[in-house]
C-alpha positions in Angstrom: 149.7 151.1 96.5 149.1 154.3 96.2 146.8 156.8 94.0 146.3 160.1 93.9 146.4 163.4 94.7 149.5 163.6 94.1 151.7 167.0 94.9 152.2 169.3 92.1 151.0 167.5 89.4 148.3 167.8 86.7 145.0 166.2 86.3 145.6 164.8 82.6 148.4 163.0 84.9 145.9 161.3 87.1 143.6 160.5 84.0 146.5 158.5 82.8 147.4 156.9 85.9 143.8 155.8 86.5 143.9 154.1 83.3 146.5 152.3 83.4 145.7 151.2 86.8 142.1 150.1 85.6 143.5 147.9 82.1 146.0 146.3 84.7 143.1 145.7 87.4 141.2 144.1 84.5 143.7 142.3 83.3 144.4 140.8 87.0 140.3 140.2 87.2 140.2 138.3 83.4 137.9 141.0 82.4 139.5 141.9 79.4 136.9 142.4 77.3 135.3 145.6 79.9 134.7 148.8 78.8 136.7 151.3 80.0 135.0 154.9 80.1 137.1 158.4 80.6 136.5 162.1 80.2 139.8 162.9 79.2 141.3 162.6 75.3 144.4 163.5 76.5 144.6 160.5 79.1 142.7 158.2 76.2 145.9 159.8 73.8 148.6 158.7 76.1 147.5 155.2 76.7 146.8 154.6 73.2 150.6 156.1 72.4 152.3 154.7 75.2 153.9 157.9 76.0 152.4 161.0 77.9 153.5 164.5 76.6 152.9 166.8 79.3 155.0 170.1 79.8 155.0 169.5 84.3 158.7 169.3 85.2 159.3 166.7 87.2 161.0 168.0 90.6 161.0 167.2 94.3 157.4 167.3 95.2 156.0 165.3 91.6 158.7 162.7 91.4 156.3 160.2 92.8 153.7 161.1 89.4 156.6 160.4 87.6 157.9 157.3 88.8 154.1 155.9 88.5 154.2 157.5 84.6 157.5 155.4 84.0 156.3 152.2 85.7 152.5 152.6 83.9 154.7 153.2 80.5 156.5 150.7 81.0 153.1 147.8 82.1 151.5 149.5 78.5 154.5 148.0 76.4 154.7 145.2 78.2 151.1 144.1 78.2 148.0 143.9 75.6 144.9 144.8 76.1 141.7 144.5 74.7 139.6 146.4 76.8 137.8 148.9 74.9 138.7 152.6 76.4 136.0 154.9 75.4 135.6 158.5 75.7 132.7 159.5 77.9 129.8 162.2 75.7 129.6 164.2 78.9 126.6 166.4 76.8 125.0 163.2 76.7 125.3 160.8 79.8 125.4 164.0 82.0 128.6 164.7 84.5 131.3 161.1 84.3 130.1 159.2 87.7 133.8 159.2 88.9 133.8 163.1 88.8 130.1 163.6 91.4 131.0 166.5 93.3 134.7 167.0 92.2 133.7 169.8 89.7 
């Protein structure tokens, strides 16, 4: 299973895919109450709505991203999850650990 970086894609798509991957992983581990933090309002919204609203046009270079988006949406529609997804409060808590050294 390949996760990013994805060519000709967006950060929001990466955030969405990471959230879905985390939900699936935690479900498989039996950790259905573990909180997931994200600094992406867009990614969180796409997961909650089970719909990706990107302006990115699908092309040969980003085909893998769109295939994973489709799989992610399918997983969200077929599975229930209890894991809280919480918006990371950067102002209060500092930079989210997943982003260290990447901004």
